[in-house]
C-alpha positions as CSV (number, residue, x, y, z in Angstrom):
1,M,228.0,-62.6,156.7
2,A,224.9,-63.2,154.5
3,K,224.6,-66.6,152.9
4,P,224.8,-66.6,149.0
5,E,221.1,-67.4,148.7
6,E,220.2,-64.5,151.1
7,S,222.1,-62.0,148.9
8,L,220.0,-63.2,146.0
9,A,216.7,-62.4,147.7
10,L,214.3,-60.5,145.4
11,S,214.0,-57.8,148.0
12,H,217.6,-56.7,147.3
13,F,216.6,-55.8,143.7
14,D,213.7,-53.5,144.8
15,Y,213.7,-49.7,145.1
16,E,211.3,-46.8,145.4
17,L,210.8,-44.3,142.6
18,D,209.0,-41.0,142.5
19,S,206.4,-41.5,139.8
20,T,207.2,-38.2,138.2
21,L,210.6,-39.7,137.1
22,V,208.9,-42.3,134.9
23,A,209.2,-41.1,131.3
24,V,205.9,-41.3,129.5
25,A,207.1,-39.9,126.2
26,P,210.4,-39.7,124.4
27,T,212.7,-36.7,124.3
28,K,212.3,-34.3,121.4
29,E,215.4,-35.6,119.8
30,R,216.8,-39.1,120.4
31,D,220.3,-38.2,121.3
32,T,219.4,-35.4,123.7
33,S,218.7,-37.9,126.5
34,R,221.0,-37.7,129.5
35,L,223.8,-40.2,130.0
36,L,225.1,-41.3,133.4
37,V,228.6,-42.7,133.0
38,Y,229.8,-45.2,135.6
39,H,233.5,-46.2,135.8
40,R,233.6,-49.6,137.6
41,D,237.4,-49.5,138.2
42,R,237.3,-46.1,140.0
43,Q,233.6,-46.2,141.1
44,V,233.2,-42.7,139.7
45,I,230.0,-41.3,138.2
46,E,229.8,-38.6,135.5
47,H,226.7,-36.8,134.2
48,R,226.7,-36.2,130.5
49,S,224.5,-35.9,127.4
50,F,224.1,-38.9,125.3
51,K,225.7,-37.0,122.4
52,A,228.9,-37.2,124.4
53,L,229.0,-41.0,124.1
54,S,231.7,-41.1,121.4
55,E,234.1,-39.4,123.8
56,Y,234.2,-42.7,125.7
57,L,234.8,-44.9,122.7
58,N,238.2,-45.8,121.2
59,V,239.1,-47.0,117.7
60,S,239.8,-50.4,119.0
61,D,236.3,-50.7,120.5
62,L,233.3,-52.5,119.0
63,L,229.8,-51.2,119.5
64,V,227.2,-54.0,119.1
65,F,223.5,-53.3,118.4
66,N,220.3,-55.4,118.5
67,N,218.7,-55.0,115.1
68,T,215.3,-56.5,116.0
69,R,212.3,-54.6,114.8
70,V,209.2,-54.1,117.0
71,F,206.0,-55.2,115.4
72,P,202.5,-53.8,116.4
73,A,202.0,-56.6,118.8
74,R,198.9,-55.4,120.6
75,C,195.6,-56.3,118.9
76,Y,192.0,-56.7,119.8
77,A,189.5,-59.5,119.2
78,E,185.9,-60.4,120.0
79,K,184.6,-63.7,121.3
80,R,181.4,-65.3,119.9
81,T,179.6,-64.2,123.1
82,G,180.5,-60.6,122.2
83,G,183.1,-60.2,124.9
84,K,186.1,-58.0,124.0
85,L,189.7,-59.2,124.4
86,E,193.1,-57.5,124.2
87,L,196.0,-59.6,123.0
88,L,199.7,-59.1,123.0
89,F,201.5,-61.3,120.5
90,L,204.8,-62.5,121.8
91,R,206.5,-65.1,119.5
92,P,205.8,-67.9,117.1
93,A,204.9,-71.2,118.8
94,E,207.7,-73.7,119.3
95,K,207.4,-76.8,117.2
96,K,207.0,-79.0,120.2
97,Q,204.0,-76.9,121.3
98,V,202.0,-77.5,118.2
99,Q,200.4,-80.9,117.6
100,Q,199.6,-82.0,114.0
101,K,195.9,-81.4,114.4
102,F,196.7,-77.7,115.0
103,V,198.1,-77.1,111.5
104,G,198.1,-73.4,110.9
105,L,199.7,-70.2,112.2
106,C,200.3,-70.5,116.0
107,W,201.7,-67.8,118.3
108,E,202.2,-67.4,122.0
109,V,200.1,-64.5,123.3
110,L,199.0,-62.8,126.5
111,I,195.3,-62.2,126.6
112,K,193.6,-59.6,128.8
113,G,190.1,-60.9,129.5
114,K,188.6,-64.4,130.0
115,S,189.6,-67.1,127.5
116,A,190.2,-70.8,127.6
117,P,191.2,-73.5,125.1
118,S,188.6,-73.7,122.4
119,T,187.6,-70.1,122.7
120,Q,186.8,-68.8,119.2
121,L,188.0,-65.3,118.3
122,T,187.1,-62.8,115.5
123,F,189.6,-60.1,114.5
124,K,189.2,-57.3,112.1
125,G,190.3,-57.8,108.5
126,G,188.5,-61.1,108.1
127,V,190.9,-63.0,110.5
128,S,189.7,-65.6,112.9
129,G,191.5,-67.5,115.7
130,E,191.2,-70.1,118.4
131,V,192.8,-70.4,121.8
132,I,194.3,-73.9,121.8
133,L,196.4,-74.2,124.9
134,D,197.1,-72.6,128.3
135,L,200.9,-72.1,128.8
136,E,203.0,-71.1,131.8
137,G,203.0,-67.6,133.1
138,G,199.5,-66.7,131.9
139,R,200.5,-67.2,128.2
140,K,198.2,-68.8,125.7
141,L,198.8,-70.6,122.4
142,L,196.7,-69.0,119.7
143,K,195.9,-70.5,116.2
144,L,195.2,-67.9,113.6
145,D,193.5,-68.3,110.2
146,L,194.7,-65.5,107.8
147,P,193.0,-65.0,104.4
148,P,196.0,-65.7,102.1
149,S,194.6,-63.3,99.5
150,R,194.9,-60.4,101.9
151,Y,197.8,-61.1,104.3
152,S,201.1,-62.7,103.4
153,D,202.0,-63.3,107.1
154,I,201.1,-62.2,110.6
155,F,203.2,-59.1,110.4
156,A,201.2,-57.9,107.4
157,F,198.0,-58.4,109.4
158,L,199.3,-56.7,112.6
159,S,200.8,-53.8,110.6
160,E,197.2,-53.0,109.5
161,W,195.3,-53.7,112.7
162,G,197.9,-53.8,115.5
163,E,199.1,-51.1,117.9
164,V,202.5,-50.2,119.2
165,P,203.1,-52.4,122.3
166,L,204.0,-49.6,124.7
167,P,204.7,-50.8,128.3
168,P,201.7,-50.8,130.6
169,Y,203.3,-48.2,133.0
170,I,203.5,-45.7,130.1
171,V,199.9,-46.3,129.0
172,K,198.6,-46.0,132.6
173,R,200.4,-42.8,133.3
174,R,199.7,-40.9,130.1
175,N,197.2,-38.1,130.0
176,P,194.5,-39.2,127.6
177,E,195.1,-36.0,125.7
178,L,198.8,-36.7,125.3
179,P,199.5,-37.3,121.6
180,G,200.9,-40.7,120.9
181,T,201.4,-40.6,117.1
182,E,205.1,-40.4,117.5
183,D,205.3,-43.8,119.2
184,Q,205.2,-45.6,115.9
185,S,208.6,-44.2,115.0
186,R,210.1,-43.4,118.3
187,Y,209.4,-46.8,119.9
188,Q,211.7,-48.3,117.3
189,T,215.4,-48.0,116.8
190,V,216.8,-46.3,113.7
191,F,218.7,-49.5,112.9
192,A,215.7,-51.9,113.3
193,E,215.7,-54.6,110.6
194,H,214.2,-57.9,111.5
195,W,210.5,-58.2,112.6
196,G,210.0,-60.1,115.8
197,S,210.0,-58.1,119.1
198,A,207.1,-57.3,121.3
199,A,209.1,-54.5,123.0
200,A,211.9,-52.2,121.9
201,P,215.6,-52.7,122.8
202,T,215.4,-49.4,124.7
203,A,219.1,-48.6,125.0
204,G,219.2,-48.3,121.2
205,L,216.4,-45.7,121.1
206,H,218.9,-42.9,121.9
207,F,220.9,-43.4,118.7
208,T,220.3,-41.3,115.5
209,K,221.6,-42.3,112.1
210,K,223.8,-39.2,112.1
211,M,225.3,-40.2,115.5
212,I,226.1,-43.8,114.2
213,E,227.7,-42.4,111.1
214,A,229.9,-40.1,113.2
215,I,230.9,-43.0,115.4
216,K,231.9,-45.0,112.3
217,A,233.7,-42.0,110.9
218,K,235.9,-42.0,114.0
219,G,237.0,-45.5,113.1
220,I,235.0,-47.3,115.7
221,Q,233.7,-50.7,114.5
222,T,230.0,-51.6,114.8
223,A,228.2,-55.0,114.6
224,T,224.7,-56.3,115.1
225,T,223.0,-59.2,116.8
226,T,219.3,-60.1,116.7
227,L,217.3,-60.9,119.8
228,H,213.5,-60.9,119.6
229,I,212.3,-59.5,122.9
230,G,209.4,-61.4,124.5
231,L,207.6,-62.2,127.7
232,D,210.2,-61.5,130.4
233,T,210.3,-57.8,129.5
234,F,206.7,-57.5,130.8
235,L,206.6,-59.7,133.8
236,P,208.3,-59.0,137.1
237,I,210.0,-61.7,139.1
238,R,207.4,-63.3,141.4
239,V,209.5,-65.5,143.6
240,D,211.2,-64.8,146.9
241,T,214.7,-65.4,145.6
242,I,216.0,-64.9,142.1
243,L,217.4,-68.4,142.1
244,E,213.8,-69.7,141.8
245,H,213.0,-67.6,138.8
246,K,212.7,-69.4,135.4
247,M,213.4,-67.3,132.3
248,H,211.2,-67.8,129.2
249,S,213.2,-68.3,126.0
250,E,213.8,-65.7,123.3
251,W,215.1,-66.3,119.8
252,F,218.6,-64.8,119.1
253,K,221.2,-64.8,116.4
254,V,224.9,-63.9,116.5
255,S,226.3,-64.0,113.0
256,D,229.7,-65.4,112.1
257,E,230.6,-61.9,110.9
258,T,229.7,-60.4,114.4
259,A,231.6,-63.2,116.1
260,K,234.6,-62.4,113.9
261,K,234.5,-58.7,114.8
262,V,234.3,-59.6,118.5
263,K,237.5,-61.7,118.2
264,Q,239.2,-58.9,116.3
265,C,238.3,-56.4,119.0
266,R,239.6,-58.7,121.7
267,H,242.9,-59.1,119.7
268,K,243.3,-55.3,119.6
269,K,242.6,-55.1,123.3
270,G,239.5,-53.1,122.7
271,K,236.2,-53.1,124.5
272,V,233.1,-54.9,123.3
273,I,230.3,-52.5,124.2
274,A,226.8,-54.0,124.3
275,V,224.0,-51.6,123.4
276,G,221.5,-52.9,125.8
277,T,220.7,-56.0,127.9
278,T,219.4,-57.8,124.9
279,V,222.8,-57.6,123.1
280,T,224.4,-58.8,126.3
281,R,222.0,-61.8,126.4
282,A,222.8,-62.7,122.8
283,L,226.6,-62.4,123.1
284,E,226.7,-64.3,126.4
285,S,224.4,-67.0,124.9
286,A,226.9,-67.5,122.1
287,I,229.9,-68.3,124.2
288,Q,231.9,-71.3,123.0
289,P,233.7,-73.9,125.1
290,D,237.0,-71.9,124.7
291,G,235.3,-68.8,126.2
292,S,235.0,-66.9,122.9
293,V,231.9,-65.6,121.1
294,G,230.9,-67.8,118.1
295,G,228.3,-67.6,115.4
296,M,225.1,-69.1,116.8
297,E,221.3,-68.9,116.6
298,G,218.4,-70.4,118.4
299,D,216.5,-70.0,121.7
300,T,218.1,-68.7,124.8
301,D,216.8,-68.8,128.4
302,I,220.0,-67.6,130.0
303,F,219.4,-65.8,133.3
304,I,222.4,-63.5,134.2
305,K,222.5,-62.9,137.9
306,P,225.2,-61.9,140.5
307,G,228.0,-64.4,140.4
308,Y,227.9,-64.7,136.6
309,V,231.3,-64.3,134.8
310,F,230.9,-62.2,131.7
311,K,232.8,-63.4,128.7
312,G,231.1,-61.7,125.7
313,I,231.1,-58.0,126.7
314,D,233.3,-55.4,128.5
315,A,231.0,-52.4,128.8
316,M,227.3,-51.8,128.4
317,I,224.8,-49.0,127.5
318,T,221.5,-49.5,129.2
319,N,218.4,-47.6,130.5
320,F,217.2,-47.5,134.1
321,H,215.1,-50.6,134.7
322,L,212.1,-51.5,136.7
323,P,212.5,-52.8,140.3
324,K,212.4,-56.6,140.7
325,S,213.1,-57.1,137.0
326,T,215.5,-59.6,135.4
327,L,217.1,-56.6,133.7
328,L,218.0,-54.9,137.0
329,V,219.4,-58.3,138.1
330,M,221.6,-58.4,135.0
331,I,222.9,-54.9,135.6
332,S,223.7,-55.8,139.2
333,A,225.6,-58.8,138.0
334,F,227.7,-56.6,135.7
335,A,228.3,-53.5,137.9
336,G,227.8,-55.0,141.4
337,L,224.6,-54.8,143.4
338,E,225.9,-52.2,145.8
339,S,227.2,-50.1,143.0
340,V,223.8,-50.3,141.2
341,K,222.0,-49.1,144.3
342,M,224.4,-46.2,144.6
343,I,224.0,-45.4,140.9
344,Y,220.2,-45.5,141.0
345,D,220.1,-43.3,144.2
346,E,222.3,-40.8,142.4
347,A,220.1,-40.9,139.3
348,K,217.0,-40.3,141.4
349,R,218.7,-37.3,143.1
350,E,219.7,-35.9,139.7
351,R,216.1,-36.4,138.3
352,Y,217.0,-38.7,135.5
353,R,214.1,-40.1,133.5
354,F,213.5,-43.8,134.1
355,Y,212.4,-46.8,132.0
356,S,211.8,-47.4,128.3
357,Y,211.6,-43.7,127.2
358,G,214.0,-42.6,129.9
359,D,217.7,-41.7,130.0
360,A,220.7,-43.9,129.5
361,M,223.6,-45.2,131.5
362,L,227.1,-46.2,130.2
363,I,228.8,-48.8,132.5
364,L,232.6,-49.0,131.7
C-alpha cells in the first residue's frame, strides 16, 4: 500500500492531452457547451448539453456564483533604456509589503522581461511606475503614479490601455488571423460585478442571463461570493509532492446574506452547488468552528487537496483543468483521484473541449 505522501506525489495529477482538445475560442453561444455529469454515489457518467443543467437542480438547492469581474490585467511598459516589458497585474499590495517611503499605488505584478528593484517604467496615458520589490514566485511589487486628473483609479487606467488577460496556452495556440474581439465580453461572466480578477471564473462562463432567470423561475435559490483570482491560476505546481506547495493568497468575501442562504439550504436538505473552484475556495474558507458557513472576508491561502473534508459545498460545476494544477488537485479531493482520472479519460475519448474556454463538468 502506498504511503499517504506517495499518493500526493505531483505525478499523480498529471495527464497527457491532445493539443487539438484545447479550446482557443468560446462556443458560439455560452450555454451550448457540453456538460459531463458525474454521479459520485453511483460512479456514473452522463453526456449532456450545458442547457440541461437545470434538470439536475431541485427547488431545495442553492447555486452559488463568483461575481468577481475580470479587469484588463495585461499591460505594456517601456524602460528608460528603451526595453519593452509586458506586465500582468495581479492584486493590490498587502499593507505589510508597502513601507511608508513607498506611498502611492502599489500592486503585485508579473513582468515578462528583465526588471529589478528601482527599474523605472513608462506607460501610455502619462503613467509612470517603479519596480520596488522582488517577491516570491517571480512576482514584483510595482508602484504606479497615475495622473489624478485623468484616472480615478488603476481600473480606469487599465480599461483604457490594458488587454484581456487570456491564459498563455490560448494566446500561443491561436492562429494570428483568429479574431479576438469577442474576448472582451466572452472572457467575462454575465453576472460579473466587482473588479479584481486577473482571470475569469471559467465555470461561470457557460451561463446566460436567460438561463439564470429560468433557473430562478423554477424556484431554485442563487447566491454570490466574491473571490478575486490571482497568481495560482497561472502557475503550475513545481514541487515533487503537493504537500510542499504553498498557495498565494486571494481576497474573498462571503456575505452574511449568502451564509444565511447556505444555512437555509442545509435546513431544507438541499445541495449547495458551487459554480467553480473559486466559489468552493470562498465557501470552504468561511467555515466556522461549528462547521457552518459564516459571513467572512479577507485573504485566503487555503489549499484543498485529497484528504480534505468539504463542509461548505455538496456539488460543483467546473471546467477541465490543466495537469499539475491546484485546481485539478481540488477536483481530485472532491471526486476522488481515481474517479477524476476515469472522468478525464472519458472526456478525452468523447472529444470534450478543455481549459478556460472549454466544456463543463457537473460533479454530484
